[in-house]
C-alpha positions in Angstrom: 23.3 16.1 -12.2 24.1 17.5 -8.8 27.8 18.6 -8.5 27.6 18.6 -4.7 27.0 14.8 -4.9 28.9 13.8 -8.0 31.7 16.3 -8.9 32.7 14.4 -12.1 31.6 16.0 -15.4 28.9 14.3 -17.5 26.5 15.2 -20.2 23.5 15.4 -17.9 25.0 18.3 -16.0 25.5 20.1 -19.3 21.7 19.7 -20.0 20.9 20.9 -16.5 22.9 24.0 -17.0 21.8 24.7 -20.6 18.0 24.0 -20.5 17.3 23.6 -16.7 16.6 19.9 -17.1 15.1 18.2 -14.1 14.1 14.5 -13.6 10.8 13.4 -12.1 10.0 9.9 -11.0 6.6 8.3 -10.6 6.0 4.7 -9.4 2.7 3.1 -10.1 1.8 1.0 -7.0 5.5 0.3 -6.4 6.9 -1.0 -3.1 9.0 1.0 -0.7 12.5 1.5 -2.1 14.7 3.2 0.4 16.2 2.3 3.7 18.1 4.9 5.8 20.5 3.2 8.2 21.8 5.6 10.8 25.5 5.5 11.7 27.5 6.9 14.6 28.8 9.7 12.4 26.4 12.7 12.6 28.0 14.4 9.6 27.6 11.3 7.5 24.0 11.0 8.7 23.2 14.5 7.6 24.8 14.0 4.2 22.7 10.9 3.7 19.5 12.6 4.8 20.2 15.6 2.6 20.7 13.3 -0.4 17.4 11.5 0.3 15.6 14.8 0.5 17.0 15.9 -2.8 15.8 12.6 -4.4 12.4 12.9 -2.6 11.7 16.4 -4.0 10.8 15.0 -7.5 9.4 11.6 -6.7 5.9 10.2 -6.1 4.2 6.8 -5.8 0.5 5.9 -6.4 -1.4 3.7 -4.0 -4.9 2.5 -4.8 -7.1 1.7 -1.8 -6.0 -1.4 0.1 -3.2 -2.4 -2.3 -0.6 -4.2 -0.1 2.4 -3.8 -2.5 3.0 -0.1 -1.7 2.9 -1.0 2.0 5.8 -3.5 1.6 8.2 -4.1 3.1 8.1 -1.6 5.9 4.5 -1.4 7.0 4.2 -4.7 8.9 1.0 -3.9 10.7 -0.9 -3.7 7.4 0.3 -7.1 6.3 -0.6 -8.7 9.6 -4.1 -7.2 9.5 -4.5 -8.8 6.0 -3.5 -12.2 7.3 -5.8 -11.8 10.3 -8.7 -10.9 7.9 -7.9 -14.0 5.8 -8.2 -16.2 9.0 -11.3 -14.6 10.4 -13.3 -14.6 7.2 -15.5 -17.6 6.3 -12.7 -19.8 5.3 -13.6 -23.3 6.4 -17.1 -24.4 5.4 -18.4 -21.5 3.3 -18.7 -21.9 -0.4 -16.6 -18.8 -0.6 -13.8 -20.1 1.5 -10.5 -20.8 -0.2 -8.3 -22.0 2.6 -8.2 -25.6 3.9 -7.7 -26.7 7.5 -4.0 -27.3 7.1 -3.3 -23.9 5.5 -5.5 -22.2 8.2 -3.6 -23.9 11.0 -0.3 -22.7 9.6 -1.5 -19.2 9.3 -3.1 -19.3 12.8 0.2 -20.5 14.3 2.1 -17.6 12.7 -0.5 -15.0 13.6 -1.0 -16.2 17.2 2.7 -16.4 17.7 3.0 -12.8 16.6 0.2 -11.7 18.9 1.7 -13.5 21.9 4.3 -10.7 22.3 4.5 -7.3 20.6 4.2 -7.6 16.8 7.7 -6.3 16.4 9.3 -8.6 18.9 7.6 -11.8 17.7 8.3 -11.1 14.1 11.9 -10.4 15.0 12.0 -13.8 16.6 10.8 -15.5 13.4 12.8 -13.7 10.8 15.6 -12.2 12.8 17.6 -9.6 11.0 15.6 -9.7 7.8 12.6 -8.0 9.3 14.8 -5.4 11.1 16.1 -4.3 7.7 12.6 -4.5 6.1 11.1 -2.1 8.7 13.7 0.6 7.8 12.3 0.9 4.3 10.1 3.8 3.3 8.8 5.7 0.3 10.5 8.9 -0.8 8.5 11.8 -2.1 4.7 11.9 -2.0 2.2 9.1 -2.1 -0.9 9.8 -4.2 -3.6 7.8 -2.5 -6.9 6.9 -4.3 -9.5 5.6 -1.9 -11.9 4.6 -4.7 -12.5 5.1 -8.4 -14.6 8.3 -7.7 -12.4 9.8 -4.9 -10.1 12.7 -5.5 -6.5 11.6 -4.8 -5.0 12.7 -1.4 -1.3 13.4 -0.9 0.5 11.6 1.9 4.1 11.3 3.0 5.9 8.2 4.3 8.3 9.3 7.0 8.3 6.9 9.9 11.9 7.8 10.8 11.4 11.6 10.6 14.1 12.3 8.0 12.0 14.0 5.2 11.5 17.8 5.1 9.8 20.2 2.9 11.5 22.9 0.7 12.0 25.1 3.7 13.8 22.4 5.6 11.0 21.8 8.1 9.2 18.5 8.8 6.3 17.9 6.4 2.8 18.5 7.7 1.3 16.1 5.2 -0.6 13.1 6.7 1.4 9.9 7.2 0.8 7.1 4.7 1.0 4.5 7.5 -1.9 6.0 9.3 -4.2 4.5 6.6 -5.4 1.3 8.2 -6.4 -2.0 6.6 -10.1 -2.4 6.0 -11.2 -6.0 6.3 -13.6 -7.8 3.9 -16.1 -10.5 4.5 -14.7 -13.6 2.8 -11.4 -15.1 2.1 -12.2 -15.0 -1.7 -12.4 -11.2 -1.4 -9.0 -11.1 0.3 -7.4 -12.9 -2.6 -9.4 -11.0 -5.2 -8.2 -7.7 -3.7 -4.6 -8.7 -3.7 -4.7 -8.7 -7.5 -7.4 -6.3 -8.3 -6.2 -3.3 -6.1 -2.6 -3.7 -7.4 -3.6 -3.5 -11.0 -6.6 -1.1 -10.8 -4.6 2.1 -11.3 -3.7 1.2 -14.8 -7.0 -0.5 -15.8 -9.0 1.0 -18.7 -10.4 3.6 -19.2 -7.5 5.1 -17.2 -3.9 5.1 -18.2 -4.2 2.0 -20.3 -7.4 3.0 -22.1 -9.3 -0.2 -22.7 -6.6 -2.7 -21.7 -7.3 -5.0 -18.8 -4.8 -7.4 -17.2 -5.1 -11.0 -18.2 -5.4 -12.2 -14.6 -8.6 -10.1 -13.9 -10.4 -12.1 -16.6 -9.0 -15.6 -16.0 -7.6 -15.8 -12.4 -9.9 -13.9 -10.1 -12.2 -16.2 -8.1 
């Protein structure tokens, strides 16, 4: 629809001109979608950043509480905190524990290896280039964050690489999404429950889906 990006004629541009059509995108608990890879060409970098900001102007993503999915793949600290919570909860002898000794030893090895160096350096060593790409990902637009069912939503921005700007072209003053830290729970069962529950809560009844409730909340939660 933007002739500065796509000069070819198409019906969408006619609609934009005739009725002022705009397109808005909302993602319910979706993961980070966009990676900006800086090149050595400043003009090309500016063109890419301008394009991302045009997309960002009409986009938003919801995030309910500690849902890990909207933090993936770029917010590594959040994921590591979740793994640490899983290990430090009552996972061996408690009736609420879900992880056996073998699983715990594997997770401990991964987590302690990560902590032996900086988080970034150690993860790079394990996953090499994959994690370097993952860390470049971010959300475009605004993140509507719901801390609890009763809380008013708060608006955040996800801009770890300082490429998003407001309508006036200045860096947004909204709080950063990645400043929301992981809040640990008491048992490993709660960690697993929350992985499913938080991700689906935004569409549970009586909200967007009225009285519908996902099958897994009735049959799979511990």
